[in-house]
N, C-alpha and C positions, 0 to 999 in steps of 0.2 A: 602374137601378131606383130608386136613392135620389133621383135628380132628379125622377122622376115623383111619388114621395111628397111631396117638398118643394113641388112645383108645386101638387098637390092641397091640401096643408095651407095653403099661403099664400093660396089663394083663400078659405079658411074663416075665418082668424083676423085679429085686428086688429094684433097685434104680430107683423109678418112676420119681424123681425129675430131673434125668439126661436126661430123654427122651425129645428130641427136634426135630422139622421138619423145614427145610428150604425149600424154593420154588424158583426155577429158572424160568425166563421169558420163554414163549414158544419159541422154537428154529424155524428155518426156515421150518421145517416139521410140526410145530404146536404141538410138544410134550412138555408137561410140566414135569420137572423133579423135584421129591420131594426127599430130602436127609434126611434119618432118622439117628439121631445121639443118641447113647445110651452109658452108661458107659462101659469102656473096660472089666470089669468083666461080663457084661451082654451080650456082643457081641455073644457069643456062644449060648445063649438062643434064641436070635433073629434069628440067621442064622439056627440053628438046624443041625441035622445030614445030611451031604451031601446036605445042603441048602434047605431042605424040607420046613422049616417054612418060610424062606425068599420067596420061590417060592409061598407058599400059600398066604403070604401077598400081593405079587405083583399081583396074580390072583384076589383076593378080591378087590383090589384097581382098577385094570383095569375094573372089572365088574361094579363097582360103577361109573367109569368114562364113560363107554359106555352108561349108562343110561343118562348121561348129555352130550352126544356127544363130549366128550373130549378125547385126547390121553394123557396118562400119563406114566411115568416110576418111579420106586422106587429104589433108591440107598441106601445102608446101609453103613454108614461111622462109 
């Protein structure tokens, strides 16, 4: 799942080396939280106007997680 997030984010940003994903352990509800870290200059590219790109990233990752019967959340830091 983290490779999917990195691949999507690297396609959006200019500083591809700064893209990093950290994973939290599942919480009591079984939700795995993925934290996407990008360079400060690329934050707007990943979030998009009114958060549309961020919402699209979360939708794609959730769809992939549903196939694997997992619950995930993506946070952009």
